[in-house]
C-alpha positions, 0 to 999 in steps of 0.5 A: 114098371118097365125095365131097360136092358143094356147090352155092352161090348168091347172088341179089342183089349186095347179099348180097356180103360183101367179103373183106379188100382186097389193093391189087394183086390184080386180074382181067384178062380173057383173050380166049378160052381162051388158052394161059395160061388153059389152063395156069393152070387145069391147074396150079390144078386138078392138086392137086384132081383137076380134069379140066382138069389132064389135058385134051389140046389137042383137049379144050381146043379142044372146050371153047372151041367148045362154050362160046362165052360162057365168060369167062376171067379171070386173077387177078393180083397186081402184074400176075403171074398167080396164079390163074384164074376162069371165068364162064359166063352162062346163059339167064335171067340166071344166071351160073355161076362155072365155075372159081375158084382160086389157084396152090398157091404163092399159097394160104394167103396171105390172097388168096382172099377178095379174089379171090373178091370180085372174081370175084363182082362181075364175075359180077354185072356180066356181060352176061346172056343172055335176061334184062335183068339177072343175078339169080343167081350160082352155083357148085359145089365139092366135098370134093376142092377146097381145104380153105378153099374152102367157108368162103371161098364162105360168108364172101362171102355165097354160100348152100348150096342143094343138096348131093350125095354121089358114091361 
């Protein structure tokens, strides 16, 4: 079955359209690719066929070694980890949202809009590489991801700039 990959971007922090606030929902930075970050990413991705759901420890270690600038942020609700996001700054002032998702038991509860708002704010606040400022935040999603993902991304102000179809 064909899979559609959709690339979205935001080129100004003023384009952010915040989701409904959730007072106890926060981002908490992890110091590297911790066991907790690995576990959360694997659990979030298992329902959507993400490679992270089946990585070995050796593959996780290789990922950490080859992507030293990637930041891992826990999405917490009342201090309980309920999801994960990963931000990766690229040369030239771009920040890619490499991972974003909630654990399955926390989807459909109205938390994703605020979690993405926090993630986008953090992406814009990330220290850029080889640029004085961040000028673009981007991500990709695909038709295997959560059914609300694309709608959430667009509702927060991200624009589609490219789509691909894989067989």
